[in-house]
N, CA, C and O of each residue as an XYZ file, in Angstrom:
888
protein
N       0.852     -1.192      0.000
C       0.000      0.000      0.000
C       0.890      1.246      0.000
O       1.824      1.357      0.794
N       0.585      2.176     -0.902
C       1.419      3.355     -1.044
C       1.261      4.295      0.144
O       0.162      4.503      0.658
N       2.353      4.838      0.551
C       2.325      5.806      1.639
C       2.071      7.186      1.046
O       2.954      7.770      0.417
N       0.873      7.702      1.247
C       0.501      8.972      0.644
C       0.813     10.162      1.546
O       0.560     11.312      1.188
N       1.367      9.867      2.720
C       1.716     10.963      3.625
C       2.905     11.733      3.069
O       3.983     11.159      2.909
N       2.740     12.985      2.779
C       3.856     13.748      2.199
C       5.013     13.875      3.174
O       4.819     14.034      4.379
N       6.218     13.802      2.632
C       7.405     13.939      3.464
C       7.585     15.394      3.870
O       7.343     16.322      3.098
N       8.017     15.549      5.107
C       8.259     16.897      5.591
C       9.488     17.486      4.915
O      10.548     16.863      4.858
N       9.323     18.688      4.410
C      10.443     19.363      3.781
C      11.433     19.827      4.855
O      11.063     20.440      5.856
N      12.691     19.513      4.605
C      13.722     19.930      5.549
C      13.910     21.433      5.464
O      14.135     21.992      4.391
N      13.815     22.064      6.608
C      13.954     23.515      6.650
C      15.378     23.917      6.296
O      16.331     23.442      6.914
N      15.529     24.796      5.299
C      16.888     25.197      4.914
C      17.598     25.916      6.058
O      16.992     26.698      6.791
N      18.866     25.641      6.191
C      19.631     26.231      7.288
C      19.863     27.712      7.036
O      20.183     28.121      5.921
N      19.701     28.491      8.060
C      19.902     29.933      7.969
C      21.374     30.241      8.259
O      21.817     30.180      9.406
N      22.124     30.573      7.198
C      23.541     30.869      7.347
C      23.786     32.325      7.740
O      24.873     32.682      8.194
N      22.759     33.163      7.559
C      22.942     34.596      7.776
C      22.805     35.013      9.231
O      23.181     36.129      9.589
N      22.274     34.137     10.075
C      22.062     34.507     11.472
C      22.414     33.336     12.396
O      21.545     32.826     13.103
N      23.683     32.906     12.396
C      24.068     31.762     13.239
C      24.255     32.176     14.692
O      24.405     33.359     14.999
N      24.245     31.208     15.565
C      24.578     31.471     16.961
C      26.083     31.762     17.048
O      26.831     31.493     16.108
N      26.507     32.306     18.173
C      27.928     32.639     18.340
C      28.802     31.389     18.232
O      29.894     31.435     17.665
N      28.318     30.277     18.776
C      29.089     29.036     18.736
C      29.197     28.505     17.312
O      30.269     28.083     16.878
N      28.070     28.528     16.580
C      28.100     28.080     15.189
C      28.991     28.981     14.348
O      29.741     28.502     13.498
N      28.909     30.280     14.585
C      29.731     31.218     13.831
C      31.207     30.966     14.082
O      32.016     31.042     13.157
N      31.565     30.666     15.326
C      32.963     30.379     15.668
C      33.482     29.205     14.847
O      34.548     29.296     14.237
N      32.736     28.104     14.828
C      33.189     26.911     14.120
C      33.149     27.101     12.610
O      33.978     26.537     11.896
N      32.213     27.875     12.120
C      32.165     28.134     10.684
C      33.340     28.988     10.235
O      33.853     28.820      9.129
N      33.763     29.908     11.100
C      34.954     30.707     10.788
C      36.190     29.815     10.737
O      37.034     29.968      9.855
N      36.296     28.880     11.687
C      37.429     27.946     11.664
C      37.427     27.142     10.362
O      38.462     26.971      9.719
N      36.249     26.656      9.992
C      36.131     25.868      8.763
C      36.518     26.688      7.548
O      37.211     26.194      6.659
N      36.073     27.939      7.502
C      36.378     28.810      6.365
C      37.878     29.070      6.267
O      38.449     29.018      5.178
N      38.516     29.348      7.400
C      39.957     29.645      7.386
C      40.782     28.410      7.040
O      41.768     28.506      6.309
N      40.382     27.244      7.564
C      41.097     26.015      7.214
C      40.882     25.659      5.747
O      41.775     25.115      5.097
N      39.706     25.963      5.234
C      39.444     25.704      3.811
C      40.310     26.601      2.933
O      40.816     26.171      1.897
N      40.472     27.840      3.353
C      41.256     28.791      2.572
C      42.761     28.534      2.664
O      43.519     29.000      1.814
N      43.199     27.794      3.691
C      44.637     27.560      3.841
C      45.154     26.462      2.925
O      46.362     26.349      2.719
N      44.258     25.654      2.374
C      44.684     24.463      1.631
C      45.552     24.826      0.434
O      46.656     24.302      0.289
N      45.063     25.717     -0.424
C      45.819     26.049     -1.640
C      47.149     26.738     -1.331
O      48.164     26.355     -1.912
N      47.191     27.749     -0.432
C      48.508     28.315     -0.091
C      49.461     27.276      0.488
O      50.654     27.291      0.187
N      48.940     26.375      1.318
C      49.804     25.331      1.879
C      50.369     24.445      0.770
O      51.538     24.062      0.811
N      49.534     24.123     -0.222
C      50.013     23.302     -1.336
C      51.106     24.021     -2.111
O      52.025     23.379     -2.619
N      51.020     25.342     -2.208
C      52.069     26.108     -2.893
C      53.392     25.990     -2.135
O      54.446     25.801     -2.742
N      53.330     26.102     -0.813
C      54.540     25.899     -0.015
C      55.041     24.465     -0.148
O      56.249     24.228     -0.179
N      54.116     23.507     -0.226
C      54.493     22.101     -0.361
C      55.227     21.863     -1.679
O      56.264     21.199     -1.698
N      54.702     22.396     -2.774
C      55.342     22.226     -4.076
C      56.725     22.877     -4.091
O      57.681     22.308     -4.620
N      56.822     24.057     -3.515
C      58.120     24.734     -3.476
C      59.097     23.990     -2.560
O      60.305     24.011     -2.794
N      58.576     23.333     -1.519
C      59.438     22.536     -0.646
C      59.998     21.334     -1.385
O      61.166     20.984     -1.217
N      59.156     20.697     -2.209
C      59.637     19.556     -3.002
C      60.682     20.002     -4.017
O      61.665     19.302     -4.263
N      60.455     21.185     -4.606
C      61.458     21.736     -5.524
C      62.743     22.042     -4.771
O      63.840     21.797     -5.271
N      62.600     22.575     -3.575
C      63.758     22.885     -2.742
C      64.543     21.622     -2.403
O      65.773     21.621     -2.442
N      63.837     20.556     -2.073
C      64.501     19.289     -1.790
C      65.281     18.786     -2.996
O      66.404     18.302     -2.858
N      64.685     18.903     -4.174
C      65.348     18.450     -5.402
C      66.613     19.249     -5.664
O      67.648     18.692     -6.030
N      66.522     20.555     -5.473
C      67.688     21.399     -5.713
C      68.790     21.131     -4.699
O      69.972     21.165     -5.041
N      68.409     20.865     -3.453
C      69.405     20.567     -2.425
C      70.131     19.254     -2.728
O      71.308     19.089     -2.409
N      69.394     18.317     -3.358
C      70.008     17.035     -3.703
C      70.962     17.182     -4.878
O      71.964     16.472     -4.963
N      70.649     18.116     -5.797
C      71.480     18.305     -6.991
C      72.768     19.042     -6.652
O      73.852     18.667     -7.099
N      72.631     20.095     -5.855
C      73.798     20.910     -5.507
C      74.657     20.155     -4.498
O      74.139     19.605     -3.526
N      75.944     20.129     -4.723
C      76.858     19.401     -3.832
C      77.006     20.138     -2.506
O      76.695     21.325     -2.405
N      77.482     19.425     -1.494
C      77.647     19.998     -0.163
C      78.662     21.133     -0.129
O      78.633     21.973      0.770
N      79.560     21.155     -1.114
C      80.587     22.182     -1.117
C      80.019     23.549     -1.502
O      80.588     24.582     -1.150
N      78.899     23.553     -2.223
C      78.307     24.812     -2.677
C      77.211     25.255     -1.717
O      76.042     25.347     -2.090
N      77.604     25.525     -0.484
C      76.623     25.898      0.540
C      75.938     27.204      0.196
O      74.735     27.345      0.416
N      76.677     28.161     -0.341
C      76.098     29.461     -0.672
C      75.017     29.310     -1.734
O      73.960     29.934     -1.645
N      75.286     28.476     -2.744
C      74.295     28.243     -3.801
C      73.052     27.565     -3.218
O      71.927     27.898     -3.593
N      73.254     26.622     -2.306
C      72.122     25.958     -1.656
C      71.239     26.971     -0.938
O      70.013     26.930     -1.042
N      71.874     27.873     -0.216
C      71.117     28.869      0.551
C      70.360     29.810     -0.373
O      69.195     30.120     -0.126
N      71.019     30.267     -1.440
C      70.381     31.202     -2.378
C      69.177     30.547     -3.052
O      68.098     31.134     -3.127
N      69.379     29.316     -3.545
C      68.275     28.603     -4.186
C      67.149     28.308     -3.196
O      65.968     28.383     -3.537
N      67.535     27.971     -1.968
C      66.532     27.696     -0.939
C      65.693     28.926     -0.635
O      64.471     28.838     -0.521
N      66.351     30.075     -0.502
C      65.627     31.319     -0.227
C      64.675     31.657     -1.371
O      63.552     32.101     -1.134
N      65.119     31.447     -2.615
C      64.261     31.720     -3.767
C      63.021     30.829     -3.769
O      61.924     31.285     -4.094
N      63.197     29.562     -3.406
C      62.053     28.642     -3.348
C      61.069     29.051     -2.258
O      59.855     29.019     -2.458
N      61.606     29.435     -1.105
C      60.730     29.862     -0.005
C      59.980     31.134     -0.380
O      58.790     31.268     -0.095
N      60.686     32.071     -1.024
C      60.033     33.302     -1.466
C      58.984     33.018     -2.537
O      57.972     33.714     -2.623
N      59.232     31.986     -3.357
C      58.240     31.594     -4.352
C      56.945     31.138     -3.701
O      55.854     31.507     -4.135
N      57.079     30.320     -2.641
C      55.895     29.896     -1.902
C      55.188     31.072     -1.262
O      53.959     31.130     -1.255
N      55.956     32.016     -0.719
C      55.361     33.201     -0.093
C      54.648     34.071     -1.127
O      53.626     34.687     -0.824
N      55.187     34.121     -2.352
C      54.543     34.905     -3.415
C      53.154     34.363     -3.724
O      52.184     35.120     -3.782
N      53.059     33.047     -3.924
C      51.752     32.445     -4.206
C      50.820     32.606     -3.003
O      49.623     32.842     -3.167
N      51.368     32.480     -1.810
C      50.599     32.676     -0.588
C      49.980     34.071     -0.563
O      48.790     34.227     -0.292
N      50.791     35.071     -0.845
C      50.315     36.446     -0.837
C      49.258     36.705     -1.897
O      48.265     37.386     -1.640
N      49.475     36.157     -3.096
C      48.530     36.355     -4.188
C      47.167     35.744     -3.856
O      46.129     36.352     -4.114
N      47.178     34.551     -3.288
C      45.926     33.881     -2.952
C      45.188     34.611     -1.830
O      43.972     34.786     -1.905
N      45.906     35.037     -0.798
C      45.255     35.737      0.311
C      44.786     37.131     -0.106
O      43.826     37.657      0.457
N      45.446     37.716     -1.067
C      44.966     38.978     -1.656
C      43.578     38.761     -2.268
O      42.685     39.591     -2.100
N      43.403     37.651     -2.971
C      42.108     37.313     -3.565
C      41.065     37.004     -2.492
O      39.895     37.362     -2.628
N      41.510     36.324     -1.411
C      40.580     36.031     -0.316
C      40.061     37.324      0.310
O      38.887     37.421      0.667
N      40.940     38.312      0.440
C      40.524     39.593      0.994
C      39.454     40.258      0.144
O      38.514     40.854      0.669
N      39.601     40.152     -1.173
C      38.609     40.716     -2.093
C      37.266     40.019     -1.929
O      36.227     40.671     -1.829
N      37.292     38.689     -1.902
C      36.054     37.917     -1.766
C      35.362     38.203     -0.431
O      34.144     38.371     -0.378
N      36.139     38.256      0.625
C      35.552     38.470      1.943
C      35.020     39.896      2.098
O      34.044     40.117      2.815
N      35.647     40.855      1.437
C      35.129     42.215      1.517
C      33.795     42.320      0.785
O      32.895     43.029      1.235
N      33.663     41.624     -0.334
C      32.376     41.576     -1.028
C      31.300     40.955     -0.134
O      30.164     41.428     -0.093
N      31.676     39.886      0.583
C      30.733     39.248      1.501
C      30.373     40.200      2.643
O      29.240     40.200      3.126
N      31.340     41.005      3.067
C      31.090     41.995      4.126
C      30.054     43.016      3.681
O      29.157     43.367      4.447
N      30.172     43.494      2.445
C      29.198     44.452      1.928
C      27.813     43.820      1.817
O      26.804     44.459      2.113
N      27.775     42.558      1.387
C      26.498     41.842      1.329
C      25.885     41.714      2.717
O      24.670     41.828      2.879
N      26.728     41.478      3.714
C      26.253     41.380      5.096
C      25.641     42.690      5.574
O      24.652     42.682      6.307
N      26.222     43.817      5.165
C      25.667     45.117      5.546
C      24.265     45.289      4.970
O      23.379     45.840      5.624
N      24.073     44.817      3.746
C      22.745     44.903      3.113
C      21.742     44.046      3.874
O      20.612     44.471      4.113
N      22.152     42.843      4.254
C      21.274     41.959      5.013
C      20.884     42.595      6.354
O      19.723     42.530      6.759
N      21.853     43.208      7.037
C      21.568     43.829      8.324
C      20.635     45.019      8.164
O      19.744     45.229      8.987
N      20.836     45.798      7.109
C      19.966     46.944      6.874
C      18.543     46.490      6.582
O      17.583     47.071      7.088
N      18.408     45.445      5.761
C      17.073     44.917      5.449
C      16.393     44.358      6.692
O      15.184     44.508      6.874
N      17.201     43.697      7.563
C      16.630     43.135      8.788
C      16.074     44.231      9.688
O      15.029     44.050     10.313
N      16.769     45.378      9.758
C      16.286     46.494     10.578
C      14.982     47.066     10.025
O      14.153     47.583     10.774
N      14.812     46.966      8.700
C      13.607     47.477      8.046
C      12.501     46.435      7.976
O      11.405     46.710      7.487
N      12.801     45.220      8.474
C      11.809     44.162      8.449
C      11.660     43.483      7.107
O      10.626     42.879      6.823
N      12.694     43.578      6.272
C      12.671     42.963      4.947
C      13.435     41.646      4.997
O      14.592     41.617      5.415
N      12.802     40.561      4.575
C      13.458     39.249      4.567
C      14.405     39.160      3.378
O      13.992     39.326      2.230
N      15.672     38.900      3.659
C      16.682     38.828      2.599
C      17.095     37.406      2.272
O      17.892     37.181      1.361
N      16.556     36.443      3.011
C      16.983     35.063      2.784
C      18.112     34.684      3.719
O      18.789     35.553      4.268
N      18.317     33.396      3.903
C      19.318     32.932      4.860
C      20.527     32.283      4.232
O      21.208     31.486      4.877
N      20.813     32.617      2.952
C      21.928     31.967      2.258
C      23.216     32.769      2.348
O      24.226     32.385      1.759
N      23.193     33.876      3.077
C      24.411     34.673      3.235
C      25.288     34.058      4.317
O      24.839     33.857      5.445
N      26.542     33.758      3.973
C      27.472     33.129      4.912
C      28.231     34.220      5.674
O      29.149     34.847      5.145
N      27.827     34.427      6.913
C      28.442     35.474      7.729
C      29.922     35.196      7.964
O      30.724     36.123      8.073
N      30.283     33.914      8.040
C      31.677     33.561      8.320
C      32.634     33.985      7.207
O      33.849     34.009      7.403
N      32.079     34.321      6.034
C      32.913     34.735      4.914
C      33.081     36.255      4.833
O      33.721     36.761      3.910
N      32.521     36.963      5.774
C      32.663     38.410      5.777
C      34.082     38.803      6.194
O      34.733     38.112      6.978
N      34.539     39.923      5.651
C      35.890     40.408      5.938
C      36.029     40.832      7.397
O      35.196     41.559      7.938
N      37.089     40.363      8.005
C      37.558     40.841      9.302
C      39.079     40.895      9.206
O      39.696     39.978      8.665
N      39.679     41.941      9.717
C      41.103     42.168      9.494
C      41.970     41.012      9.980
O      43.037     40.760      9.419
N      41.519     40.302     11.025
C      42.345     39.255     11.640
C      42.244     37.915     10.928
O      43.027     37.012     11.222
N      41.314     37.760     10.010
C      41.128     36.449      9.375
C      42.331     36.042      8.519
O      42.643     34.855      8.424
N      42.996     36.994      7.906
C      44.177     36.674      7.119
C      45.285     36.084      7.985
O      45.963     35.139      7.583
N      45.462     36.648      9.170
C      46.474     36.129     10.094
C      46.099     34.731     10.582
O      46.968     33.881     10.774
N      44.799     34.497     10.781
C      44.355     33.169     11.198
C      44.585     32.147     10.086
O      44.986     31.015     10.356
N      44.335     32.541      8.842
C      44.614     31.653      7.706
C      46.103     31.322      7.659
O      46.481     30.174      7.427
N      46.944     32.330      7.879
C      48.386     32.104      7.898
C      48.810     31.164      9.001
O      49.700     30.335      8.809
N      48.171     31.289     10.174
C      48.477     30.384     11.276
C      48.088     28.954     10.927
O      48.798     28.008     11.272
N      46.956     28.799     10.241
C      46.539     27.462      9.800
C      47.555     26.874      8.815
O      47.846     25.679      8.856
N      48.087     27.717      7.937
C      49.100     27.256      6.978
C      50.335     26.750      7.721
O      50.959     25.771      7.312
N      50.677     27.424      8.811
C      51.886     27.069      9.548
C      51.719     25.963     10.570
O      52.710     25.519     11.149
N      50.503     25.504     10.811
C      50.287     24.483     11.837
C      51.031     23.176     11.564
O      51.538     22.572     12.510
N      51.121     22.702     10.287
C      51.928     21.490     10.054
C      53.379     21.652     10.501
O      54.005     20.693     10.951
N      53.907     22.861     10.378
C      55.278     23.114     10.824
C      55.380     22.913     12.333
O      56.333     22.300     12.815
N      54.413     23.421     13.070
C      54.422     23.266     14.527
C      54.386     21.791     14.909
O      55.135     21.347     15.779
N      53.506     21.033     14.249
C      53.361     19.605     14.563
C      54.653     18.862     14.264
O      55.148     18.112     15.105
N      55.206     19.066     13.062
C      56.421     18.340     12.680
C      57.634     18.800     13.481
O      58.531     17.999     13.745
N      57.681     20.067     13.872
C      58.809     20.558     14.675
C      58.846     19.863     16.034
O      59.912     19.477     16.515
N      57.672     19.707     16.648
C      57.605     19.024     17.950
C      57.991     17.554     17.797
O      58.737     17.014     18.614
N      57.476     16.907     16.744
C      57.823     15.503     16.507
C      59.314     15.335     16.235
O      59.941     14.399     16.733
N      59.883     16.250     15.436
C      61.312     16.158     15.114
C      62.175     16.415     16.337
O      63.284     15.891     16.441
N      61.669     17.221     17.263
C      62.424     17.488     18.494
C      62.599     16.212     19.317
O      63.664     15.972     19.886
N      61.551     15.402     19.374
C      61.597     14.188     20.190
C      62.006     12.944     19.392
O      62.636     12.036     19.934
N      61.647     12.907     18.107
C      61.931     11.729     17.272
C      62.535     12.198     15.951
O      61.928     12.032     14.893
N      63.722     12.780     16.013
C      64.297     13.419     14.820
C      64.448     12.438     13.666
O      64.054     12.748     12.541
N      65.002     11.281     13.920
C      65.270     10.343     12.835
C      64.031      9.942     12.074
O      64.057      9.890     10.844
N      62.946      9.656     12.769
C      61.719      9.189     12.125
C      60.921     10.334     11.526
O      60.289     10.172     10.483
N      60.946     11.488     12.175
C      60.081     12.594     11.748
C      60.727     13.525     10.741
O      60.024     14.243     10.028
N      62.051     13.530     10.667
C      62.732     14.508      9.820
C      62.383     14.356      8.343
O      62.238     15.351      7.633
N      62.246     13.111      7.875
C      61.913     12.884      6.466
C      60.547     13.463      6.126
O      60.394     14.141      5.110
N      59.558     13.199      6.967
C      58.217     13.728      6.727
C      58.210     15.252      6.859
O      57.505     15.942      6.124
N      58.994     15.764      7.793
C      59.104     17.210      7.979
C      59.647     17.849      6.698
O      59.106     18.841      6.210
N      60.722     17.267      6.163
C      61.336     17.815      4.958
C      60.394     17.735      3.755
O      60.406     18.620      2.901
N      59.586     16.691      3.684
C      58.680     16.520      2.550
C      57.472     17.454      2.628
O      57.097     18.060      1.624
N      56.864     17.575      3.799
C      55.601     18.300      3.927
C      55.752     19.730      4.439
O      54.816     20.522      4.334
N      56.897     20.064      4.983
C      57.129     21.432      5.447
C      58.598     21.777      5.320
O      59.199     22.360      6.222
N      59.166     21.406      4.181
C      60.593     21.613      3.962
C      61.019     23.062      4.012
O      62.161     23.361      4.359
N      60.112     23.975      3.667
C      60.438     25.401      3.680
C      60.775     25.912      5.079
O      61.354     26.987      5.231
N      60.403     25.125      6.113
C      60.692     25.537      7.485
C      61.871     24.782      8.088
O      62.603     25.344      8.903
N      62.070     23.522      7.708
C      63.121     22.714      8.331
C      64.438     22.781      7.571
O      65.506     22.754      8.183
N      64.378     22.868      6.236
C      65.624     22.842      5.464
C      66.543     24.018      5.804
O      67.754     23.818      5.903
N      66.018     25.244      5.988
C      66.933     26.332      6.389
C      67.667     26.056      7.693
O      68.767     26.566      7.901
N      67.066     25.246      8.583
C      67.749     24.907      9.831
C      68.982     24.049      9.553
O      69.968     24.123     10.287
N      68.933     23.241      8.504
C      70.068     22.372      8.169
C      71.266     23.153      7.660
O      72.382     22.632      7.640
N      71.050     24.406      7.246
C      72.165     25.217      6.761
C      73.148     25.574      7.863
O      74.258     26.029      7.585
N      72.747     25.369      9.114
C      73.648     25.614     10.235
C      74.549     24.412     10.504
O      75.386     24.441     11.406
N      74.368     23.348      9.708
C      75.235     22.189      9.814
C      74.625     21.037     10.589
O      73.608     21.181     11.268
N      75.282     19.876     10.466
C      74.833     18.649     11.130
C      75.889     18.186     12.123
O      77.079     18.451     11.954
N      75.443     17.503     13.139
C      76.368     16.933     14.113
C      77.051     15.711     13.522
O      76.515     15.074     12.615
N      78.224     15.385     14.030
C      78.965     14.227     13.522
C      78.211     12.928     13.774
O      78.222     12.033     12.929
N      77.573     12.819     14.897
C      76.838     11.597     15.214
C      75.436     11.571     14.639
O      74.689     10.624     14.885
N      75.060     12.591     13.876
C      73.705     12.677     13.332
C      72.874     13.695     14.093
O      73.098     13.939     15.278
N      71.935     14.270     13.412
C      71.101     15.293     14.026
C      71.549     16.683     13.632
O      72.605     16.858     13.023
N      70.754     17.657     13.978
C      71.031     19.036     13.602
C      71.777     19.773     14.705
O      71.643     19.462     15.889
N      72.574     20.766     14.282
C      73.227     21.625     15.262
C      72.221     22.538     15.959
O      72.446     22.999     17.078
N      71.115     22.784     15.276
C      70.065     23.652     15.816
C      68.838     22.809     16.107
O      68.448     21.975     15.290
N      68.227     23.016     17.262
C      67.028     22.269     17.641
C      65.916     22.506     16.622
O      65.656     23.653     16.258
N      65.251     21.443     16.152
C      64.155     21.605     15.183
C      63.042     22.520     15.653
O      62.281     23.035     14.833
N      62.929     22.734     16.959
C      61.876     23.622     17.460
C      62.045     25.049     16.950
O      61.076     25.805     16.871
N      63.287     25.418     16.601
C      63.522     26.754     16.071
C      62.848     26.956     14.717
O      62.623     28.091     14.298
N      62.527     25.863     14.035
C      61.862     25.977     12.735
C      60.465     26.578     12.861
O      59.899     27.055     11.878
N      59.908     26.554     14.083
C      58.584     27.139     14.280
C      58.585     28.653     14.046
O      57.527     29.247     13.843
N      59.753     29.271     14.071
C      59.826     30.702     13.773
C      59.368     30.989     12.344
O      58.898     32.087     12.044
N      59.509     29.988     11.459
C      59.111     30.183     10.069
C      57.592     30.248      9.901
O      57.095     30.605      8.833
N      56.870     29.906     10.948
C      55.414     30.052     10.902
C      55.041     31.528     10.739
O      53.982     31.859     10.207
N      55.935     32.410     11.209
C      55.677     33.840     11.074
C      55.580     34.258      9.612
O      54.906     35.238      9.297
N      56.247     33.528      8.711
C      56.223     33.892      7.295
C      54.804     33.844      6.727
O      54.326     34.869      6.240
N      54.106     32.700      6.765
C      52.738     32.692      6.234
C      51.772     33.556      7.040
O      50.816     34.096      6.483
N      52.011     33.694      8.357
C      51.121     34.525      9.166
C      51.185     35.979      8.701
O      50.155     36.616      8.482
N      52.404     36.496      8.553
C      52.574     37.897      8.142
C      52.127     38.101      6.700
O      51.391     39.041      6.399
N      52.577     37.212      5.805
C      52.232     37.354      4.383
C      50.719     37.262      4.183
O      50.132     38.084      3.479
N      50.092     36.266      4.798
C      48.648     36.085      4.646
C      47.877     37.268      5.214
O      46.953     37.785      4.586
N      48.271     37.690      6.416
C      47.553     38.785      7.063
C      47.660     40.090      6.294
O      46.664     40.786      6.099
N      48.866     40.421      5.859
C      49.080     41.692      5.155
C      48.364     41.699      3.809
O      47.660     42.660      3.498
N      48.526     40.658      3.012
C      47.929     40.654      1.681
C      46.412     40.488      1.730
O      45.710     40.958      0.835
N      45.909     39.831      2.755
C      44.456     39.733      2.938
C      43.873     41.127      3.163
O      42.864     41.484      2.556
N      44.500     41.905      4.025
C      44.039     43.269      4.295
C      44.187     44.140      3.047
O      43.294     44.922      2.719
N      45.318     44.001      2.355
C      45.541     44.791      1.134
C      44.465     44.484      0.096
O      43.923     45.398     -0.527
N      44.155     43.198     -0.092
C      43.121     42.819     -1.049
C      41.783     43.444     -0.711
O      41.081     43.938     -1.594
N      41.426     43.425      0.570
C      40.159     44.012      1.001
C      40.143     45.521      0.797
O      39.135     46.077      0.363
N      41.266     46.196      1.111
C      41.322     47.642      0.949
C      41.301     48.051     -0.529
O      40.725     49.079     -0.885
N      41.925     47.250     -1.373
C      41.877     47.518     -2.814
C      40.446     47.383     -3.328
O      39.988     48.196     -4.131
N      39.748     46.356     -2.862
C      38.349     46.166     -3.268
C      37.479     47.303     -2.739
O      36.564     47.754     -3.428
N      37.755     47.765     -1.534
C      37.021     48.899     -0.986
C      37.224     50.139     -1.852
O      36.278     50.874     -2.137
N      38.462     50.358     -2.262
C      38.772     51.512     -3.127
C      38.036     51.398     -4.460
O      37.502     52.386     -4.966
N      38.009     50.193     -5.024
C      37.308     49.990     -6.286
C      35.824     50.291     -6.158
O      35.234     50.955     -7.011
N      35.227     49.788     -5.074
C      33.801     49.989     -4.870
C      33.478     51.470     -4.692
O      32.495     51.966     -5.243
N      34.300     52.167     -3.927
C      34.048     53.585     -3.665
C      34.245     54.449     -4.898
O      33.674     55.535     -4.995
N      35.053     53.971     -5.845
C      35.344     54.758     -7.041
C      34.713     54.179     -8.300
O      35.012     54.627     -9.407
N      33.840     53.185     -8.139
C      33.124     52.637     -9.281
C      33.983     51.864    -10.256
O      33.664     51.786    -11.443
N      35.087     51.282     -9.761
C      35.979     50.493    -10.618
C      35.567     49.035    -10.525
O      35.424     48.496     -9.428
N      35.378     48.400    -11.664
C      34.922     47.013    -11.667
C      36.055     46.071    -11.262
O      37.197     46.236    -11.690
N      35.729     45.096    -10.446
C      36.693     44.068    -10.033
C      36.976     43.134    -11.197
O      36.030     42.655    -11.822
N      38.252     42.848    -11.522
C      38.558     41.907    -12.602
C      37.861     40.572    -12.411
O      37.762     40.073    -11.290
N      37.376     39.990    -13.510
C      36.614     38.748    -13.440
C      37.412     37.620    -12.831
O      36.839     36.759    -12.164
N      38.708     37.594    -13.038
C      39.541     36.508    -12.493
C      39.561     36.544    -10.977
O      39.731     35.508    -10.336
N      39.386     37.742    -10.386
C      39.362     37.845     -8.926
C      38.013     37.406     -8.384
O      37.938     36.884     -7.272
N      36.936     37.610     -9.156
C      35.606     37.232     -8.679
C      35.444     35.723     -8.640
O      34.649     35.209     -7.853
N      36.185     35.003     -9.478
C      36.016     33.556     -9.583
C      36.711     32.805     -8.482
O      36.421     31.627     -8.273
N      37.627     33.443     -7.760
C      38.441     32.754     -6.769
C      37.621     32.404     -5.536
O      38.146     31.816     -4.591
């Protein structure tokens, strides 16, 4: 016998007015989602750095350092470019949020599909940068206690932070002259780059909006 009782329609989730707790976790999700591509850029440059370090002989330490710095700066360049785009997108979401708030004050229903967690806030770029650097923190702690087992994974997945430490030399019995925990200082690189370029992207978009300049289509797609 057919069940003629209609199924209850699932109420669509209201993204525009979350609770403080939901908003907190959605912001974390948004920042971790945005860190993936910049992290992959650092990962690719780390693999390139590893290849170059293997090609250059130990006698050419200066060349190793120069090539290593160029690879790290390459990762930072892509990091900055991507976070610049994130700033543009989040500033657009911020303006949309202002419209939703204005309509709410007037009693006009604007719909619940606006994602508040995507609105621009100056500190979100720094949080994205911290997320990018978290693998470095994890591998640095592991390498401190289990250098032999963790160093290979550290070099592969966060080589831009550990390889510069090796430029200070190795001990005769194995291990680094510098504690791997010092590599955590390199977390400042993505934090600063992400935070600064995120703010710059948002301010550039603000300038465009105030002066009627259209945002390039390639930036809108990101």
